[in-house]
matplotlib code that plots the C-alpha trace (Angstrom):
import matplotlib.pyplot as plt

x = [-19.3, -21.2, -19.0, -20.6, -19.4, -16.0, -16.9, -15.2, -14.9, -12.9, -13.3, -11.2, -10.2, -10.0, -8.5, -9.8, -6.4, -4.4, -2.5, -2.0, -4.1, -6.5, -5.6, -8.4, -8.6, -10.8, -11.0, -10.8, -12.9, -11.8, -8.1, -8.4, -6.3, -6.5, -5.9, -4.8, -7.1, -5.3, -1.6, -0.8, 2.0, 3.6, 5.9, 8.1, 11.1, 13.6, 11.5, 8.6, 7.3, 4.6, 2.8, 1.2, -2.5, -3.1, -0.7, -2.0, -1.3, -2.5, -2.9, -1.0, 0.1, -1.3, -2.2, -5.9, -5.3, -3.8, -6.7, -8.1, -4.9, -4.2, -6.3, -4.8, -7.1, -5.9, -2.4, -3.6, -3.8, -0.9, 1.7, 1.1, 0.7, 4.1, 5.7, 4.4, 5.5, 9.1, 9.2, 7.8, 10.7, 13.3, 13.7, 14.4, 11.1, 10.8, 12.4, 10.3, 8.6, 11.0, 12.4, 15.2, 15.9, 17.3, 17.3, 15.9, 17.3, 14.7, 15.2, 14.7, 11.4, 10.3, 11.2, 9.2, 6.3, 6.5, 6.8, 3.8, 1.7, 2.6, 1.5, -1.8, -2.5, -1.9, -1.4, 2.2, 1.8, 0.1, 2.8, 5.6, 4.1, 3.7, 7.2, 8.7, 6.6, 8.0, 11.5, 11.3, 9.2, 9.5, 12.9, 11.3, 8.9, 11.6, 11.9, 9.2, 5.9, 3.1, 0.2, -2.0]
y = [-50.9, -48.1, -45.6, -42.7, -43.9, -42.7, -39.3, -36.3, -33.1, -30.0, -30.9, -29.3, -32.4, -31.3, -33.6, -32.7, -32.9, -31.3, -28.1, -27.8, -26.1, -28.5, -29.5, -29.1, -32.4, -34.3, -38.1, -39.3, -42.4, -43.8, -43.2, -44.3, -41.4, -38.0, -34.6, -31.5, -28.7, -25.7, -25.3, -26.7, -25.2, -26.9, -24.9, -25.8, -23.9, -23.4, -25.2, -24.5, -26.9, -26.0, -28.7, -27.2, -27.6, -30.5, -32.9, -36.5, -38.8, -42.1, -40.8, -43.8, -47.0, -49.3, -52.7, -53.3, -56.5, -54.3, -51.8, -53.5, -52.3, -49.0, -47.5, -44.9, -42.1, -42.7, -41.4, -37.9, -36.2, -33.7, -36.3, -38.7, -35.7, -34.3, -37.7, -38.6, -35.2, -35.7, -39.3, -38.5, -36.1, -38.3, -35.7, -32.8, -31.1, -28.4, -25.0, -22.8, -25.7, -25.8, -22.8, -22.8, -24.8, -28.3, -31.9, -34.5, -38.0, -40.8, -41.0, -37.3, -37.6, -40.5, -38.6, -35.6, -38.0, -39.1, -35.5, -34.3, -37.2, -36.2, -32.6, -33.9, -35.9, -39.4, -41.8, -42.7, -46.5, -45.7, -43.2, -45.5, -48.4, -46.2, -44.9, -48.4, -49.5, -46.7, -47.3, -51.0, -51.0, -47.5, -47.7, -48.9, -45.9, -43.2, -41.2, -43.2, -41.9, -42.8, -45.1, -42.2]
z = [-47.8, -49.4, -51.3, -49.6, -46.2, -47.0, -48.4, -46.8, -48.8, -47.8, -44.1, -41.3, -39.3, -35.7, -33.0, -29.5, -27.8, -30.6, -30.1, -33.9, -36.6, -38.3, -41.9, -44.5, -46.4, -48.8, -49.0, -52.7, -52.7, -56.0, -55.4, -51.8, -50.6, -49.0, -50.6, -48.7, -49.8, -48.2, -47.4, -44.0, -41.9, -39.0, -36.6, -33.8, -32.4, -35.3, -37.9, -40.2, -42.8, -45.2, -47.2, -50.3, -51.2, -53.5, -51.8, -51.8, -48.9, -47.5, -43.9, -42.4, -44.0, -41.3, -42.8, -42.5, -40.5, -37.7, -37.6, -34.5, -32.7, -34.5, -37.2, -39.5, -38.3, -34.7, -35.4, -36.1, -39.5, -39.3, -38.3, -41.3, -43.6, -42.7, -42.6, -46.1, -47.4, -46.2, -47.3, -50.8, -51.3, -49.7, -46.9, -49.3, -50.0, -52.7, -52.1, -49.9, -48.0, -45.1, -43.2, -42.6, -45.7, -44.9, -45.7, -43.4, -42.9, -42.7, -39.0, -38.6, -40.6, -38.3, -35.2, -36.4, -37.0, -33.3, -32.0, -34.0, -32.8, -29.3, -29.9, -31.3, -28.1, -29.5, -26.6, -25.9, -26.6, -30.0, -31.1, -30.0, -31.9, -35.0, -34.7, -34.5, -37.5, -39.7, -38.4, -39.2, -42.4, -43.8, -45.7, -48.9, -49.0, -48.4, -51.7, -53.6, -54.9, -52.5, -53.2, -54.3]

ax = plt.figure().add_subplot(projection="3d")
ax.plot(x, y, z, "-o")
ax.set_aspect("equal")
plt.show()
């Protein structure tokens, strides 16, 4: 496929059914990953998480052979962004990223992934399948540097 087909630069990715602010991201073609261009803050009662600008993430680690069922971009943008951020830091993001400051277990990060997908309007069957996938296959990635 032509390299330009994957070009996205400083775009605000808006999902029609989302009640969340849209992250501003760029797709880095050569690295095959996404970069957050502006800080992104997620809020729910009693919790605020801010992912800093410059954070690289892979959107969702859905093997290409399963894209016919669930493509990475069908799981929202904010949910994989927050999930990758918590996983990258083994549930303990840098000081000032989480208010009130706390550590997340892997299950808590996975549960947040599912809640954020729900807030973004991802259909129940799709978010349930994605949640089960991270529960079953995500252990290796918790606390490890991402692919980008």
